[in-house]
N, CA, C and O of each residue as an XYZ file, in Angstrom:
228
protein
N      78.324     95.350     93.593
C      78.981     95.085     94.917
C      80.590     94.724     93.905
O      81.711     94.819     94.404
N      80.391     94.421     92.823
C      82.110     94.449     92.206
C      82.546     95.820     92.461
O      83.583     95.863     93.123
N      81.893     97.342     92.016
C      82.412     98.342     92.138
C      82.858     98.665     93.518
O      83.901     99.309     93.628
N      82.236     98.321     94.545
C      82.753     97.965     96.037
C      83.786     97.433     96.158
O      84.680     98.010     96.778
N      83.975     96.254     95.644
C      85.402     95.181     96.228
C      86.491     95.889     95.506
O      87.546     96.238     96.035
N      86.063     96.139     93.876
C      87.106     96.416     93.241
C      88.047     97.784     93.086
O      89.204     98.075     92.780
N      86.743     98.472     93.513
C      87.179     99.997     93.555
C      87.882    100.861     94.675
O      88.941    101.461     94.863
N      86.400    100.517     95.467
C      85.928    101.225     96.862
C      87.616    100.664     97.746
O      88.756    101.105     97.890
N      86.768     99.393     98.160
C      87.836     98.840     99.399
C      89.497     99.390     98.873
O      90.044    100.455     99.158
N      89.948     98.427     98.155
C      91.176     99.082     97.979
C      91.804    100.272     98.248
O      92.929    100.437     98.719
N      90.469    101.615     97.698
C      91.577    102.768     97.997
C      90.826    103.114     99.050
O      91.181    104.236     99.410
N      89.944    102.691     99.732
C      90.333    103.094    101.563
C      91.204    102.414    101.835
O      92.060    103.191    102.257
N      91.650    101.270    101.888
C      92.611    100.891    102.635
C      93.726    101.599    101.843
O      94.039    100.505    101.372
N      94.350    102.192    101.437
C      95.006    102.963    100.903
C      95.344    104.326    101.470
O      96.468    104.796    101.647
N      94.246    104.838    101.707
C      93.934    106.206    102.361
C      94.004    105.759    103.477
O      94.729    106.551    104.081
N      93.677    104.909    104.202
C      93.752    104.823    105.646
C      94.945    104.519    105.814
O      95.364    105.216    106.739
N      95.752    103.842    105.420
C      97.494    103.481    105.614
C      98.251    104.671    105.325
O      99.200    105.022    106.025
N      97.803    105.380    104.180
C      98.248    106.929    104.112
C      98.313    107.798    105.103
O      99.399    108.358    105.254
N      97.214    108.136    106.014
C      96.794    109.020    107.084
C      97.789    108.797    108.307
O      98.293    109.704    108.969
N      98.044    106.995    108.549
C      98.898    106.412    109.589
C     100.670    106.761    108.848
O     101.612    107.058    109.583
N     100.773    106.667    107.637
C     102.314    107.000    107.367
C     102.809    106.092    106.514
O     104.017    106.084    106.281
N     101.937    105.175    105.911
C     102.082    104.231    105.161
C     102.457    104.441    103.623
O     102.385    105.653    103.417
N     102.747    103.916    102.712
C     102.801    104.443    101.321
C     101.562    104.019    100.516
O     101.476    102.809    100.304
N     100.758    104.671    100.117
C      99.592    104.954     99.399
C      99.751    103.995     98.572
O      99.302    102.879     98.832
N     100.596    104.327     97.124
C     100.868    103.549     96.056
C     100.891    101.937     96.175
O     100.181    101.212     95.478
N     101.942    101.404     97.303
C     102.206    100.400     97.307
C     100.743     99.532     98.065
O     100.253     98.467     97.688
N     100.425    100.165     98.902
C      98.943     99.269     99.527
C      98.146     99.437     98.529
O      97.483     98.403     98.613
N      97.530    100.282     97.203
C      96.641    100.108     96.847
C      96.929     99.318     96.044
O      96.071     98.436     96.056
N      98.058     99.033     94.966
C      98.436     97.649     94.226
C      98.060     96.611     95.071
O      97.288     95.778     94.595
N      98.403     96.487     96.127
C      98.916     95.440     97.010
C      96.768     95.230     96.984
O      96.186     94.201     96.644
N      96.305     96.128     97.302
C      94.602     96.018     98.085
C      94.326     95.315     96.557
O      94.002     94.129     96.486
N      94.466     96.056     95.494
C      93.497     95.764     94.110
C      93.962     94.226     93.711
O      93.036     93.477     93.400
N      95.561     93.572     93.684
C      95.631     92.472     93.421
C      95.123     91.412     93.842
O      94.614     90.447     93.271
N      95.459     91.896     95.810
C      94.623     90.520     96.533
C      93.426     90.653     96.575
O      92.955     89.641     97.095
N      92.486     91.516     96.251
C      91.172     91.834     96.213
C      91.078     92.590     97.836
O      89.982     92.476     98.383
N      92.202     93.363     98.625
C      91.432     93.468     99.662
C      91.438     92.849    101.129
O      92.236     93.118    102.027
N      90.465     92.041    101.168
C      89.873     90.835    102.145
C      92.009     90.722    103.026
O      92.413     91.481    103.907
N      92.515     90.031    102.628
C      94.209     89.928    103.382
C      94.872     91.418    103.341
O      95.660     91.796    104.208
N      94.577     91.997    102.545
C      95.631     93.171    102.478
C      94.606     93.925    104.099
O      95.125     94.369    105.123
N      93.348     93.842    103.834
C      92.604     94.668    105.051
C      93.151     94.375    106.483
O      93.428     95.250    107.303
N      93.271     93.034    106.678
C      93.781     92.177    107.368
C      94.948     92.360    108.101
O      95.046     92.320    109.328
N      96.232     92.655    106.915
C      98.070     93.303    107.121
C      97.434     94.460    107.379
O      97.128     94.507    108.570
N      97.047     95.579    106.672
C      96.561     97.191    107.373
C      96.173     96.669    108.801
O      96.979     97.314    109.471
N      95.712     96.185    109.381
C      95.038     96.179    110.577
C      95.889     95.799    112.007
O      95.901     96.272    113.144
N      96.520     94.800    111.391
C      97.567     94.256    112.158
C      98.673     95.504    112.589
O      98.807     96.203    113.593
N      99.321     95.406    111.400
C     100.599     96.618    111.362
C      99.988     97.994    111.763
O     100.652     98.478    112.679
N      99.008     98.742    111.409
C      99.109    100.006    111.758
C      97.906    100.561    112.712
O      97.495    101.722    112.727
N      97.316     99.203    113.701
C      96.024     99.643    114.501
C      96.715    100.267    115.623
O      95.844    100.525    116.454
N      97.809    100.619    116.033
C      98.426    101.365    117.326
C      99.091    102.604    117.051
O      99.688    103.243    117.917
N      98.984    102.976    115.749
C      99.912    103.989    115.138
C      98.409    105.423    115.113
O      97.272    105.375    114.644
N      99.238    106.639    115.923
C      98.070    107.791    115.838
C      98.074    108.057    113.936
O      99.013    107.855    113.167
N      96.710    108.551    113.622
C      96.411    109.357    112.699
C      97.503    110.499    112.679
O      97.859    111.153    113.659
N      97.944    110.612    111.463
C      98.639    112.063    111.026
C      98.417    113.118    110.688
O      98.315    113.051    109.463
N      98.248    114.232    111.045
C      97.756    115.472    110.618
C      98.434    115.543    109.082
O      99.547    115.141    108.742
N      97.532    116.104    108.373
C      98.017    116.827    107.068
C      98.104    118.054    107.443
O      97.520    118.793    108.235
N      99.406    118.150    106.317
C      99.790    120.250    106.594
C      98.823    120.595    105.527
O      98.277    119.815    104.747
N      98.715    121.668    105.595
C      97.644    122.770    105.024
C      98.561    123.273    103.918
O      98.182    124.166    103.161
């Protein structure tokens, strides 16, 4: 469970923010330091209406 909260959850939030145009490093650091829950809510509020960006090949 600790692995999920401290490693996987912050990485998933940062990856989702990057896909919608956010800064991966900033979101990863914030999610790691704030344990993800508050950052997850902030991500949802900020990026919920933005479309997912297409990766360039």
